[in-house]
All heavy atoms as a GROMACS GRO file, in nm:
protein
  622
    1MET      N    1   9.639  12.404  11.469
    1MET     CA    2   9.690  12.367  11.338
    1MET      C    3   9.760  12.234  11.343
    1MET      O    4   9.825  12.202  11.439
    1MET     CB    5   9.790  12.472  11.288
    1MET     CG    6   9.727  12.596  11.236
    1MET     SD    7   9.858  12.686  11.145
    1MET     CE    8   9.754  12.790  11.056
    2GLU      N    9   9.743  12.164  11.236
    2GLU     CA   10   9.811  12.033  11.226
    2GLU      C   11   9.947  12.048  11.167
    2GLU      O   12   9.971  12.124  11.077
    2GLU     CB   13   9.728  11.944  11.130
    2GLU     CG   14   9.668  11.827  11.201
    2GLU     CD   15   9.590  11.742  11.102
    2GLU    OE1   16   9.657  11.667  11.029
    2GLU    OE2   17   9.469  11.752  11.101
    3GLU      N   18  10.041  11.970  11.220
    3GLU     CA   19  10.174  11.967  11.168
    3GLU      C   20  10.180  11.881  11.045
    3GLU      O   21  10.115  11.780  11.035
    3GLU     CB   22  10.274  11.916  11.270
    3GLU     CG   23  10.299  12.007  11.385
    3GLU     CD   24  10.405  11.952  11.477
    3GLU    OE1   25  10.493  11.874  11.428
    3GLU    OE2   26  10.403  11.982  11.595
    4GLU      N   27  10.255  11.926  10.949
    4GLU     CA   28  10.274  11.846  10.826
    4GLU      C   29  10.386  11.744  10.846
    4GLU      O   30  10.495  11.781  10.886
    4GLU     CB   31  10.305  11.939  10.706
    4GLU     CG   32  10.311  11.864  10.578
    4GLU     CD   33  10.340  11.960  10.465
    4GLU    OE1   34  10.292  12.073  10.468
    4GLU    OE2   35  10.411  11.918  10.371
    5HIS      N   36  10.353  11.619  10.823
    5HIS     CA   37  10.455  11.514  10.837
    5HIS      C   38  10.526  11.497  10.706
    5HIS      O   39  10.469  11.490  10.601
    5HIS     CB   40  10.387  11.382  10.877
    5HIS     CG   41  10.322  11.386  11.011
    5HIS    ND1   42  10.392  11.390  11.130
    5HIS    CD2   43  10.194  11.391  11.049
    5HIS    CE1   44  10.311  11.396  11.230
    5HIS    NE2   45  10.185  11.399  11.184
    6LYS      N   46  10.658  11.490  10.720
    6LYS     CA   47  10.739  11.470  10.597
    6LYS      C   48  10.794  11.327  10.599
    6LYS      O   49  10.821  11.270  10.702
    6LYS     CB   50  10.853  11.568  10.592
    6LYS     CG   51  10.802  11.708  10.573
    6LYS     CD   52  10.915  11.801  10.533
    6LYS     CE   53  10.857  11.937  10.506
    6LYS     NZ   54  10.956  12.028  10.447
    7THR      N   55  10.809  11.276  10.479
    7THR     CA   56  10.860  11.136  10.466
    7THR      C   57  11.011  11.138  10.479
    7THR      O   58  11.083  11.219  10.420
    7THR     CB   59  10.822  11.085  10.326
    7THR    OG1   60  10.682  11.088  10.310
    7THR    CG2   61  10.871  10.941  10.308
    8ASP      N   62  11.062  11.044  10.558
    8ASP     CA   63  11.204  11.022  10.572
    8ASP      C   64  11.256  10.947  10.451
    8ASP      O   65  11.234  10.828  10.439
    8ASP     CB   66  11.236  10.950  10.702
    8ASP     CG   67  11.383  10.937  10.730
    8ASP    OD1   68  11.466  10.988  10.652
    8ASP    OD2   69  11.416  10.876  10.834
    9ARG      N   70  11.316  11.016  10.357
    9ARG     CA   71  11.350  10.957  10.228
    9ARG      C   72  11.458  10.846  10.239
    9ARG      O   73  11.455  10.748  10.168
    9ARG     CB   74  11.393  11.065  10.131
    9ARG     CG   75  11.280  11.154  10.090
    9ARG     CD   76  11.310  11.223   9.961
    9ARG     NE   77  11.203  11.316   9.930
    9ARG     CZ   78  11.104  11.287   9.847
    9ARG    NH1   79  11.098  11.167   9.789
    9ARG    NH2   80  11.010  11.376   9.820
   10LYS      N   81  11.556  10.867  10.330
   10LYS     CA   82  11.658  10.765  10.344
   10LYS      C   83  11.601  10.633  10.401
   10LYS      O   84  11.637  10.524  10.354
   10LYS     CB   85  11.769  10.816  10.438
   10LYS     CG   86  11.856  10.919  10.372
   10LYS     CD   87  11.977  10.946  10.455
   10LYS     CE   88  12.063  11.049  10.379
   10LYS     NZ   89  12.196  11.061  10.430
   11LEU      N   90  11.509  10.646  10.493
   11LEU     CA   91  11.442  10.529  10.547
   11LEU      C   92  11.356  10.463  10.442
   11LEU      O   93  11.347  10.342  10.431
   11LEU     CB   94  11.361  10.566  10.669
   11LEU     CG   95  11.329  10.458  10.772
   11LEU    CD1   96  11.455  10.385  10.818
   11LEU    CD2   97  11.255  10.515  10.892
   12LEU      N   98  11.286  10.544  10.359
   12LEU     CA   99  11.203  10.493  10.251
   12LEU      C  100  11.289  10.416  10.151
   12LEU      O  101  11.253  10.308  10.107
   12LEU     CB  102  11.132  10.607  10.185
   12LEU     CG  103  11.035  10.569  10.069
   12LEU    CD1  104  10.921  10.485  10.122
   12LEU    CD2  105  10.988  10.692  10.001
   13GLN      N  106  11.407  10.469  10.117
   13GLN     CA  107  11.496  10.400  10.022
   13GLN      C  108  11.545  10.269  10.081
   13GLN      O  109  11.562  10.171  10.008
   13GLN     CB  110  11.614  10.492   9.989
   13GLN     CG  111  11.579  10.607   9.902
   13GLN     CD  112  11.696  10.701   9.878
   13GLN    OE1  113  11.796  10.692   9.945
   13GLN    NE2  114  11.677  10.795   9.784
   14LYS      N  115  11.570  10.268  10.211
   14LYS     CA  116  11.611  10.142  10.274
   14LYS      C  117  11.503  10.038  10.266
   14LYS      O  118  11.530   9.920  10.238
   14LYS     CB  119  11.650  10.174  10.419
   14LYS     CG  120  11.710  10.059  10.494
   14LYS     CD  121  11.746  10.100  10.636
   14LYS     CE  122  11.803   9.986  10.714
   14LYS     NZ  123  11.836  10.026  10.851
   15GLY      N  124  11.377  10.079  10.289
   15GLY     CA  125  11.266   9.986  10.279
   15GLY      C  126  11.247   9.934  10.135
   15GLY      O  127  11.222   9.813  10.117
   16VAL      N  128  11.261  10.021  10.041
   16VAL     CA  129  11.250   9.977   9.900
   16VAL      C  130  11.364   9.882   9.864
   16VAL      O  131  11.344   9.787   9.788
   16VAL     CB  132  11.245  10.100   9.807
   16VAL    CG1  133  11.257  10.060   9.660
   16VAL    CG2  134  11.118  10.179   9.832
   17LYS      N  135  11.481   9.907   9.920
   17LYS     CA  136  11.592   9.816   9.894
   17LYS      C  137  11.564   9.676   9.946
   17LYS      O  138  11.594   9.576   9.884
   17LYS     CB  139  11.723   9.869   9.959
   17LYS     CG  140  11.846   9.786   9.924
   17LYS     CD  141  11.965   9.831  10.003
   17LYS     CE  142  12.015   9.970   9.968
   17LYS     NZ  143  12.139  10.006  10.038
   18PHE      N  144  11.505   9.670  10.066
   18PHE     CA  145  11.466   9.538  10.123
   18PHE      C  146  11.367   9.469  10.029
   18PHE      O  147  11.382   9.346  10.003
   18PHE     CB  148  11.402   9.556  10.261
   18PHE     CG  149  11.500   9.575  10.374
   18PHE    CD1  150  11.477   9.673  10.468
   18PHE    CD2  151  11.606   9.492  10.390
   18PHE    CE1  152  11.562   9.694  10.573
   18PHE    CE2  153  11.696   9.510  10.494
   18PHE     CZ  154  11.674   9.610  10.587
   19LEU      N  155  11.271   9.541   9.978
   19LEU     CA  156  11.170   9.481   9.888
   19LEU      C  157  11.235   9.439   9.757
   19LEU      O  158  11.196   9.336   9.700
   19LEU     CB  159  11.057   9.581   9.862
   19LEU     CG  160  10.969   9.614   9.982
   19LEU    CD1  161  10.861   9.712   9.944
   19LEU    CD2  162  10.907   9.490  10.041
   20MET      N  163  11.333   9.514   9.706
   20MET     CA  164  11.398   9.478   9.582
   20MET      C  165  11.483   9.351   9.597
   20MET      O  166  11.494   9.271   9.505
   20MET     CB  167  11.485   9.592   9.532
   20MET     CG  168  11.404   9.707   9.477
   20MET     SD  169  11.498   9.853   9.432
   20MET     CE  170  11.634   9.787   9.339
   21ILE      N  171  11.539   9.332   9.714
   21ILE     CA  172  11.614   9.211   9.743
   21ILE      C  173  11.520   9.092   9.756
   21ILE      O  174  11.548   8.982   9.714
   21ILE     CB  175  11.706   9.227   9.865
   21ILE    CG1  176  11.811   9.333   9.837
   21ILE    CG2  177  11.769   9.095   9.904
   21ILE    CD1  178  11.892   9.373   9.962
   22ALA      N  179  11.403   9.117   9.821
   22ALA     CA  180  11.307   9.009   9.847
   22ALA      C  181  11.242   8.960   9.718
   22ALA      O  182  11.207   8.841   9.710
   22ALA     CB  183  11.204   9.054   9.946
   23LEU      N  184  11.221   9.047   9.620
   23LEU     CA  185  11.148   9.009   9.499
   23LEU      C  186  11.208   8.888   9.425
   23LEU      O  187  11.132   8.792   9.399
   23LEU     CB  188  11.135   9.129   9.408
   23LEU     CG  189  11.051   9.108   9.281
   23LEU    CD1  190  10.907   9.077   9.320
   23LEU    CD2  191  11.059   9.226   9.189
   24PRO      N  192  11.335   8.888   9.391
   24PRO     CA  193  11.387   8.768   9.324
   24PRO      C  194  11.388   8.643   9.415
   24PRO      O  195  11.364   8.528   9.364
   24PRO     CB  196  11.529   8.804   9.282
   24PRO     CG  197  11.564   8.926   9.352
   24PRO     CD  198  11.439   8.991   9.401
   25LEU      N  199  11.402   8.664   9.544
   25LEU     CA  200  11.400   8.551   9.634
   25LEU      C  201  11.264   8.489   9.645
   25LEU      O  202  11.249   8.366   9.668
   25LEU     CB  203  11.449   8.592   9.773
   25LEU     CG  204  11.596   8.634   9.783
   25LEU    CD1  205  11.631   8.673   9.927
   25LEU    CD2  206  11.691   8.530   9.733
   26LEU      N  207  11.158   8.570   9.627
   26LEU     CA  208  11.022   8.518   9.633
   26LEU      C  209  10.994   8.423   9.515
   26LEU      O  210  10.909   8.334   9.524
   26LEU     CB  211  10.921   8.634   9.626
   26LEU     CG  212  10.907   8.713   9.755
   26LEU    CD1  213  10.828   8.838   9.729
   26LEU    CD2  214  10.839   8.628   9.860
   27PHE      N  215  11.066   8.438   9.405
   27PHE     CA  216  11.052   8.346   9.290
   27PHE      C  217  11.152   8.233   9.298
   27PHE      O  218  11.119   8.117   9.265
   27PHE     CB  219  11.069   8.423   9.160
   27PHE     CG  220  10.959   8.514   9.128
   27PHE    CD1  221  10.971   8.650   9.153
   27PHE    CD2  222  10.838   8.466   9.075
   27PHE    CE1  223  10.867   8.738   9.124
   27PHE    CE2  224  10.733   8.553   9.046
   27PHE     CZ  225  10.747   8.690   9.072
   28LEU      N  226  11.273   8.263   9.343
   28LEU     CA  227  11.382   8.164   9.341
   28LEU      C  228  11.356   8.051   9.442
   28LEU      O  229  11.380   7.932   9.412
   28LEU     CB  230  11.516   8.234   9.369
   28LEU     CG  231  11.642   8.152   9.358
   28LEU    CD1  232  11.659   8.102   9.216
   28LEU    CD2  233  11.761   8.232   9.404
   29GLY      N  234  11.312   8.087   9.565
   29GLY     CA  235  11.290   7.988   9.669
   29GLY      C  236  11.193   7.878   9.628
   29GLY      O  237  11.226   7.756   9.634
   30PRO      N  238  11.068   7.911   9.587
   30PRO     CA  239  10.975   7.804   9.546
   30PRO      C  240  11.023   7.724   9.424
   30PRO      O  241  10.991   7.605   9.415
   30PRO     CB  242  10.848   7.882   9.515
   30PRO     CG  243  10.858   8.006   9.595
   30PRO     CD  244  11.003   8.041   9.600
   31ILE      N  245  11.095   7.787   9.333
   31ILE     CA  246  11.145   7.714   9.217
   31ILE      C  247  11.245   7.607   9.258
   31ILE      O  248  11.236   7.493   9.219
   31ILE     CB  249  11.207   7.812   9.113
   31ILE    CG1  250  11.098   7.894   9.047
   31ILE    CG2  251  11.290   7.734   9.008
   31ILE    CD1  252  11.150   8.005   8.960
   32ILE      N  253  11.338   7.643   9.346
   32ILE     CA  254  11.437   7.547   9.395
   32ILE      C  255  11.368   7.441   9.481
   32ILE      O  256  11.400   7.322   9.472
   32ILE     CB  257  11.547   7.619   9.474
   32ILE    CG1  258  11.628   7.710   9.384
   32ILE    CG2  259  11.641   7.517   9.543
   32ILE    CD1  260  11.729   7.795   9.454
   33LEU      N  261  11.268   7.478   9.561
   33LEU     CA  262  11.196   7.384   9.643
   33LEU      C  263  11.123   7.282   9.560
   33LEU      O  264  11.123   7.161   9.586
   33LEU     CB  265  11.100   7.458   9.738
   33LEU     CG  266  11.034   7.378   9.847
   33LEU    CD1  267  11.139   7.319   9.942
   33LEU    CD2  268  10.938   7.462   9.922
   34ASN      N  269  11.058   7.330   9.454
   34ASN     CA  270  10.985   7.241   9.364
   34ASN      C  271  11.082   7.144   9.293
   34ASN      O  272  11.054   7.025   9.279
   34ASN     CB  273  10.908   7.323   9.262
   34ASN     CG  274  10.821   7.238   9.172
   34ASN    OD1  275  10.775   7.131   9.210
   34ASN    ND2  276  10.795   7.289   9.053
   35SER      N  277  11.195   7.198   9.253
   35SER     CA  278  11.297   7.117   9.187
   35SER      C  279  11.351   7.010   9.284
   35SER      O  280  11.374   6.895   9.242
   35SER     CB  281  11.412   7.203   9.137
   35SER     OG  282  11.512   7.125   9.083
   36SER      N  283  11.368   7.044   9.411
   36SER     CA  284  11.419   6.944   9.506
   36SER      C  285  11.316   6.836   9.532
   36SER      O  286  11.352   6.721   9.549
   36SER     CB  287  11.458   7.013   9.635
   36SER     OG  288  11.346   7.055   9.710
   37PHE      N  289  11.189   6.872   9.534
   37PHE     CA  290  11.085   6.766   9.555
   37PHE      C  291  11.070   6.673   9.437
   37PHE      O  292  11.032   6.562   9.450
   37PHE     CB  293  10.950   6.829   9.588
   37PHE     CG  294  10.943   6.879   9.731
   37PHE    CD1  295  10.886   7.004   9.761
   37PHE    CD2  296  10.990   6.800   9.835
   37PHE    CE1  297  10.879   7.046   9.892
   37PHE    CE2  298  10.979   6.844   9.968
   37PHE     CZ  299  10.926   6.968   9.994
   38LYS      N  300  11.106   6.722   9.316
   38LYS     CA  301  11.103   6.636   9.198
   38LYS      C  302  11.222   6.536   9.197
   38LYS      O  303  11.213   6.433   9.132
   38LYS     CB  304  11.106   6.719   9.071
   38LYS     CG  305  10.978   6.791   9.045
   38LYS     CD  306  10.987   6.868   8.915
   38LYS     CE  307  10.857   6.940   8.886
   38LYS     NZ  308  10.864   7.017   8.762
   39ASN      N  309  11.327   6.565   9.273
   39ASN     CA  310  11.447   6.482   9.277
   39ASN      C  311  11.471   6.430   9.414
   39ASN      O  312  11.579   6.443   9.469
   39ASN     CB  313  11.565   6.562   9.225
   39ASN     CG  314  11.555   6.606   9.083
   39ASN    OD1  315  11.517   6.528   8.997
   39ASN    ND2  316  11.583   6.733   9.060
   40GLN      N  317  11.374   6.365   9.474
   40GLN     CA  318  11.386   6.318   9.613
   40GLN      C  319  11.487   6.203   9.627
   40GLN      O  320  11.536   6.179   9.736
   40GLN     CB  321  11.249   6.275   9.667
   40GLN     CG  322  11.159   6.392   9.692
   40GLN     CD  323  11.026   6.354   9.754
   40GLN    OE1  324  11.006   6.237   9.791
   40GLN    NE2  325  10.942   6.448   9.772
   41ALA      N  326  11.516   6.135   9.519
   41ALA     CA  327  11.614   6.022   9.529
   41ALA      C  328  11.755   6.071   9.522
   41ALA      O  329  11.847   5.993   9.549
   41ALA     CB  330  11.586   5.924   9.414
   42HIS      N  331  11.776   6.195   9.491
   42HIS     CA  332  11.911   6.250   9.480
   42HIS      C  333  11.974   6.256   9.620
   42HIS      O  334  11.910   6.286   9.719
   42HIS     CB  335  11.907   6.391   9.418
   42HIS     CG  336  12.037   6.436   9.365
   42HIS    ND1  337  12.130   6.499   9.442
   42HIS    CD2  338  12.089   6.431   9.240
   42HIS    CE1  339  12.235   6.528   9.368
   42HIS    NE2  340  12.214   6.487   9.245
   43PRO      N  341  12.106   6.234   9.632
   43PRO     CA  342  12.174   6.232   9.761
   43PRO      C  343  12.172   6.370   9.831
   43PRO      O  344  12.177   6.377   9.952
   43PRO     CB  345  12.317   6.188   9.732
   43PRO     CG  346  12.328   6.166   9.590
   43PRO     CD  347  12.197   6.185   9.525
   44PHE      N  348  12.165   6.479   9.756
   44PHE     CA  349  12.167   6.610   9.813
   44PHE      C  350  12.028   6.667   9.832
   44PHE      O  351  12.011   6.788   9.844
   44PHE     CB  352  12.249   6.707   9.728
   44PHE     CG  353  12.397   6.678   9.731
   44PHE    CD1  354  12.463   6.647   9.613
   44PHE    CD2  355  12.464   6.680   9.848
   44PHE    CE1  356  12.596   6.620   9.616
   44PHE    CE2  357  12.600   6.652   9.853
   44PHE     CZ  358  12.668   6.624   9.735
   45PHE      N  359  11.925   6.582   9.838
   45PHE     CA  360  11.784   6.630   9.848
   45PHE      C  361  11.766   6.713   9.975
   45PHE      O  362  11.710   6.824   9.965
   45PHE     CB  363  11.689   6.508   9.847
   45PHE     CG  364  11.550   6.547   9.894
   45PHE    CD1  365  11.469   6.624   9.816
   45PHE    CD2  366  11.504   6.502  10.017
   45PHE    CE1  367  11.340   6.657   9.857
   45PHE    CE2  368  11.377   6.537  10.061
   45PHE     CZ  369  11.296   6.612   9.980
   46TYR      N  370  11.813   6.667  10.088
   46TYR     CA  371  11.790   6.740  10.212
   46TYR      C  372  11.868   6.872  10.216
   46TYR      O  373  11.818   6.972  10.271
   46TYR     CB  374  11.830   6.652  10.332
   46TYR     CG  375  11.734   6.537  10.350
   46TYR    CD1  376  11.776   6.403  10.324
   46TYR    CD2  377  11.603   6.554  10.390
   46TYR    CE1  378  11.692   6.300  10.339
   46TYR    CE2  379  11.519   6.448  10.403
   46TYR     CZ  380  11.564   6.319  10.381
   46TYR     OH  381  11.477   6.216  10.398
   47VAL      N  382  11.982   6.874  10.155
   47VAL     CA  383  12.062   6.997  10.152
   47VAL      C  384  11.992   7.101  10.065
   47VAL      O  385  11.976   7.218  10.107
   47VAL     CB  386  12.205   6.971  10.100
   47VAL    CG1  387  12.285   7.097  10.081
   47VAL    CG2  388  12.277   6.874  10.188
   48ILE      N  389  11.948   7.062   9.948
   48ILE     CA  390  11.880   7.154   9.855
   48ILE      C  391  11.745   7.198   9.911
   48ILE      O  392  11.708   7.314   9.901
   48ILE     CB  393  11.867   7.093   9.714
   48ILE    CG1  394  12.002   7.054   9.657
   48ILE    CG2  395  11.793   7.185   9.621
   48ILE    CD1  396  12.095   7.172   9.638
   49CYS      N  397  11.676   7.106   9.974
   49CYS     CA  398  11.545   7.140  10.033
   49CYS      C  399  11.565   7.241  10.146
   49CYS      O  400  11.489   7.337  10.159
   49CYS     CB  401  11.477   7.013  10.082
   49CYS     SG  402  11.308   7.036  10.136
   50GLY      N  403  11.661   7.217  10.230
   50GLY     CA  404  11.690   7.312  10.339
   50GLY      C  405  11.735   7.448  10.286
   50GLY      O  406  11.694   7.552  10.342
   51PHE      N  407  11.813   7.451  10.183
   51PHE     CA  408  11.856   7.573  10.118
   51PHE      C  409  11.736   7.652  10.063
   51PHE      O  410  11.725   7.770  10.080
   51PHE     CB  411  11.959   7.544  10.007
   51PHE     CG  412  12.009   7.661   9.936
   51PHE    CD1  413  12.084   7.757   9.999
   51PHE    CD2  414  11.981   7.680   9.802
   51PHE    CE1  415  12.134   7.868   9.933
   51PHE    CE2  416  12.029   7.792   9.733
   51PHE     CZ  417  12.106   7.887   9.800
   52ALA      N  418  11.645   7.580   9.997
   52ALA     CA  419  11.528   7.644   9.939
   52ALA      C  420  11.434   7.700  10.049
   52ALA      O  421  11.382   7.807  10.036
   52ALA     CB  422  11.452   7.543   9.854
   53ILE      N  423  11.419   7.625  10.159
   53ILE     CA  424  11.336   7.673  10.268
   53ILE      C  425  11.402   7.795  10.331
   53ILE      O  426  11.331   7.891  10.370
   53ILE     CB  427  11.314   7.559  10.371
   53ILE    CG1  428  11.223   7.454  10.307
   53ILE    CG2  429  11.258   7.613  10.500
   53ILE    CD1  430  11.206   7.330  10.393
   54THR      N  431  11.534   7.796  10.344
   54THR     CA  432  11.603   7.914  10.395
   54THR      C  433  11.582   8.034  10.304
   54THR      O  434  11.560   8.146  10.354
   54THR     CB  435  11.754   7.882  10.410
   54THR    OG1  436  11.772   7.767  10.493
   54THR    CG2  437  11.827   8.002  10.470
   55ILE      N  438  11.585   8.013  10.177
   55ILE     CA  439  11.561   8.124  10.083
   55ILE      C  440  11.418   8.178  10.096
   55ILE      O  441  11.396   8.299  10.100
   55ILE     CB  442  11.590   8.080   9.934
   55ILE    CG1  443  11.738   8.061   9.915
   55ILE    CG2  444  11.536   8.183   9.838
   55ILE    CD1  445  11.772   8.008   9.776
   56CYS      N  446  11.321   8.087  10.111
   56CYS     CA  447  11.183   8.130  10.128
   56CYS      C  448  11.163   8.209  10.256
   56CYS      O  449  11.096   8.312  10.259
   56CYS     CB  450  11.090   8.008  10.126
   56CYS     SG  451  11.074   7.927   9.966
   57LEU      N  452  11.223   8.162  10.365
   57LEU     CA  453  11.210   8.232  10.491
   57LEU      C  454  11.280   8.368  10.486
   57LEU      O  455  11.228   8.465  10.543
   57LEU     CB  456  11.267   8.147  10.604
   57LEU     CG  457  11.187   8.020  10.638
   57LEU    CD1  458  11.261   7.938  10.742
   57LEU    CD2  459  11.049   8.054  10.688
   58THR      N  460  11.396   8.375  10.423
   58THR     CA  461  11.464   8.502  10.406
   58THR      C  462  11.382   8.601  10.327
   58THR      O  463  11.374   8.718  10.359
   58THR     CB  464  11.601   8.479  10.339
   58THR    OG1  465  11.676   8.386  10.417
   58THR    CG2  466  11.678   8.608  10.327
   59ALA      N  467  11.317   8.551  10.220
   59ALA     CA  468  11.234   8.638  10.139
   59ALA      C  469  11.116   8.691  10.220
   59ALA      O  470  11.082   8.812  10.211
   59ALA     CB  471  11.181   8.563  10.014
   60MET      N  472  11.054   8.607  10.302
   60MET     CA  473  10.941   8.651  10.385
   60MET      C  474  10.988   8.753  10.484
   60MET      O  475  10.921   8.854  10.511
   60MET     CB  476  10.873   8.534  10.449
   60MET     CG  477  10.798   8.448  10.355
   60MET     SD  478  10.693   8.322  10.432
   60MET     CE  479  10.811   8.229  10.525
   61PHE      N  480  11.105   8.729  10.546
   61PHE     CA  481  11.158   8.822  10.646
   61PHE      C  482  11.191   8.960  10.581
   61PHE      O  483  11.156   9.065  10.636
   61PHE     CB  484  11.284   8.766  10.710
   61PHE     CG  485  11.355   8.866  10.798
   61PHE    CD1  486  11.302   8.899  10.923
   61PHE    CD2  487  11.473   8.929  10.756
   61PHE    CE1  488  11.366   8.992  11.004
   61PHE    CE2  489  11.538   9.020  10.837
   61PHE     CZ  490  11.484   9.052  10.960
   62LEU      N  491  11.253   8.958  10.461
   62LEU     CA  492  11.289   9.083  10.394
   62LEU      C  493  11.165   9.158  10.350
   62LEU      O  494  11.160   9.279  10.354
   62LEU     CB  495  11.379   9.056  10.276
   62LEU     CG  496  11.523   9.016  10.309
   62LEU    CD1  497  11.599   8.977  10.184
   62LEU    CD2  498  11.595   9.125  10.383
   63LEU      N  499  11.061   9.083  10.310
   63LEU     CA  500  10.934   9.146  10.269
   63LEU      C  501  10.871   9.213  10.391
   63LEU      O  502  10.830   9.331  10.384
   63LEU     CB  503  10.841   9.041  10.211
   63LEU     CG  504  10.714   9.087  10.144
   63LEU    CD1  505  10.749   9.164  10.017
   63LEU    CD2  506  10.627   8.970  10.110
   64PHE      N  507  10.867   9.148  10.503
   64PHE     CA  508  10.813   9.204  10.624
   64PHE      C  509  10.893   9.326  10.670
   64PHE      O  510  10.838   9.430  10.702
   64PHE     CB  511  10.811   9.099  10.737
   64PHE     CG  512  10.777   9.154  10.873
   64PHE    CD1  513  10.649   9.188  10.904
   64PHE    CD2  514  10.876   9.167  10.967
   64PHE    CE1  515  10.618   9.238  11.029
   64PHE    CE2  516  10.847   9.221  11.090
   64PHE     CZ  517  10.716   9.257  11.123
   65ARG      N  518  11.022   9.311  10.668
   65ARG     CA  519  11.111   9.419  10.711
   65ARG      C  520  11.103   9.541  10.618
   65ARG      O  521  11.103   9.656  10.664
   65ARG     CB  522  11.255   9.366  10.715
   65ARG     CG  523  11.356   9.459  10.770
   65ARG     CD  524  11.338   9.483  10.917
   65ARG     NE  525  11.430   9.582  10.963
   65ARG     CZ  526  11.506   9.570  11.071
   65ARG    NH1  527  11.499   9.462  11.144
   65ARG    NH2  528  11.588   9.663  11.102
   66GLY      N  529  11.088   9.516  10.488
   66GLY     CA  530  11.074   9.625  10.392
   66GLY      C  531  10.948   9.701  10.412
   66GLY      O  532  10.945   9.827  10.414
   67ILE      N  533  10.835   9.633  10.431
   67ILE     CA  534  10.706   9.699  10.453
   67ILE      C  535  10.707   9.772  10.585
   67ILE      O  536  10.656   9.885  10.591
   67ILE     CB  537  10.592   9.598  10.443
   67ILE    CG1  538  10.577   9.546  10.300
   67ILE    CG2  539  10.460   9.658  10.490
   67ILE    CD1  540  10.484   9.432  10.285
   68GLN      N  541  10.767   9.712  10.684
   68GLN     CA  542  10.774   9.778  10.817
   68GLN      C  543  10.858   9.906  10.806
   68GLN      O  544  10.822  10.009  10.863
   68GLN     CB  545  10.837   9.680  10.919
   68GLN     CG  546  10.844   9.732  11.056
   68GLN     CD  547  10.911   9.630  11.148
   68GLN    OE1  548  10.996   9.552  11.106
   68GLN    NE2  549  10.872   9.629  11.274
   69THR      N  550  10.968   9.902  10.737
   69THR     CA  551  11.055  10.019  10.722
   69THR      C  552  10.986  10.130  10.645
   69THR      O  553  10.995  10.249  10.678
   69THR     CB  554  11.188   9.978  10.656
   69THR    OG1  555  11.248   9.870  10.725
   69THR    CG2  556  11.282  10.095  10.650
   70ILE      N  557  10.914  10.094  10.537
   70ILE     CA  558  10.841  10.193  10.462
   70ILE      C  559  10.732  10.259  10.542
   70ILE      O  560  10.713  10.379  10.540
   70ILE     CB  561  10.786  10.130  10.333
   70ILE    CG1  562  10.900  10.099  10.235
   70ILE    CG2  563  10.684  10.222  10.266
   70ILE    CD1  564  10.857  10.020  10.112
   71MET      N  565  10.658  10.178  10.621
   71MET     CA  566  10.554  10.235  10.707
   71MET      C  567  10.619  10.328  10.813
   71MET      O  568  10.562  10.435  10.843
   71MET     CB  569  10.478  10.122  10.776
   71MET     CG  570  10.390  10.045  10.686
   71MET     SD  571  10.262  10.148  10.617
   71MET     CE  572  10.290  10.119  10.444
   72LYS      N  573  10.732  10.288  10.864
   72LYS     CA  574  10.799  10.374  10.961
   72LYS      C  575  10.842  10.508  10.897
   72LYS      O  576  10.831  10.612  10.959
   72LYS     CB  577  10.921  10.303  11.019
   72LYS     CG  578  10.984  10.373  11.137
   72LYS     CD  579  11.109  10.299  11.186
   72LYS     CE  580  11.073  10.163  11.240
   72LYS     NZ  581  11.189  10.094  11.292
   73SER      N  582  10.889  10.503  10.774
   73SER     CA  583  10.931  10.628  10.708
   73SER      C  584  10.815  10.716  10.676
   73SER      O  585  10.829  10.839  10.674
   73SER     CB  586  11.012  10.593  10.583
   73SER     OG  587  10.923  10.555  10.478
   74LEU      N  588  10.698  10.660  10.649
   74LEU     CA  589  10.583  10.739  10.615
   74LEU      C  590  10.511  10.800  10.737
   74LEU      O  591  10.462  10.912  10.732
   74LEU     CB  592  10.481  10.657  10.535
   74LEU     CG  593  10.527  10.614  10.393
   74LEU    CD1  594  10.426  10.522  10.331
   74LEU    CD2  595  10.555  10.732  10.307
   75PHE      N  596  10.506  10.724  10.845
   75PHE     CA  597  10.419  10.763  10.956
   75PHE      C  598  10.494  10.802  11.083
   75PHE      O  599  10.428  10.829  11.188
   75PHE     CB  600  10.320  10.652  10.988
   75PHE     CG  601  10.226  10.624  10.874
   75PHE    CD1  602  10.228  10.504  10.811
   75PHE    CD2  603  10.139  10.722  10.827
   75PHE    CE1  604  10.143  10.476  10.705
   75PHE    CE2  605  10.055  10.698  10.722
   75PHE     CZ  606  10.056  10.576  10.661
   76SER      N  607  10.626  10.802  11.085
   76SER     CA  608  10.697  10.843  11.207
   76SER      C  609  10.704  10.993  11.213
   76SER      O  610  10.693  11.066  11.112
   76SER     CB  611  10.834  10.783  11.211
   76SER     OG  612  10.916  10.841  11.111
   77HIS      N  613  10.725  11.042  11.330
   77HIS     CA  614  10.729  11.190  11.349
   77HIS      C  615  10.865  11.238  11.313
   77HIS      O  616  10.953  11.272  11.338
   77HIS     CB  617  10.692  11.227  11.491
   77HIS     CG  618  10.550  11.186  11.517
   77HIS    ND1  619  10.513  11.112  11.622
   77HIS    CD2  620  10.435  11.213  11.452
   77HIS    CE1  621  10.386  11.090  11.624
   77HIS    NE2  622  10.335  11.153  11.523
   0.00000   0.00000   0.00000
């Protein structure tokens, strides 16, 4: 007989939380990056560009971490 696997709900909620945090960052990062490239003559161009790239990388990390956590909650023993 096969054992029935149950979903770890707390781990699933944690993964969904990661995805919910990543969602606005996925939009915010490129918007700020586009805005910084339109204002390259501004003295804070490099600061804003670096900030936008950091937001984009954080969004990608949280997206990866959220999907990984959800998969772990669904398929772990």
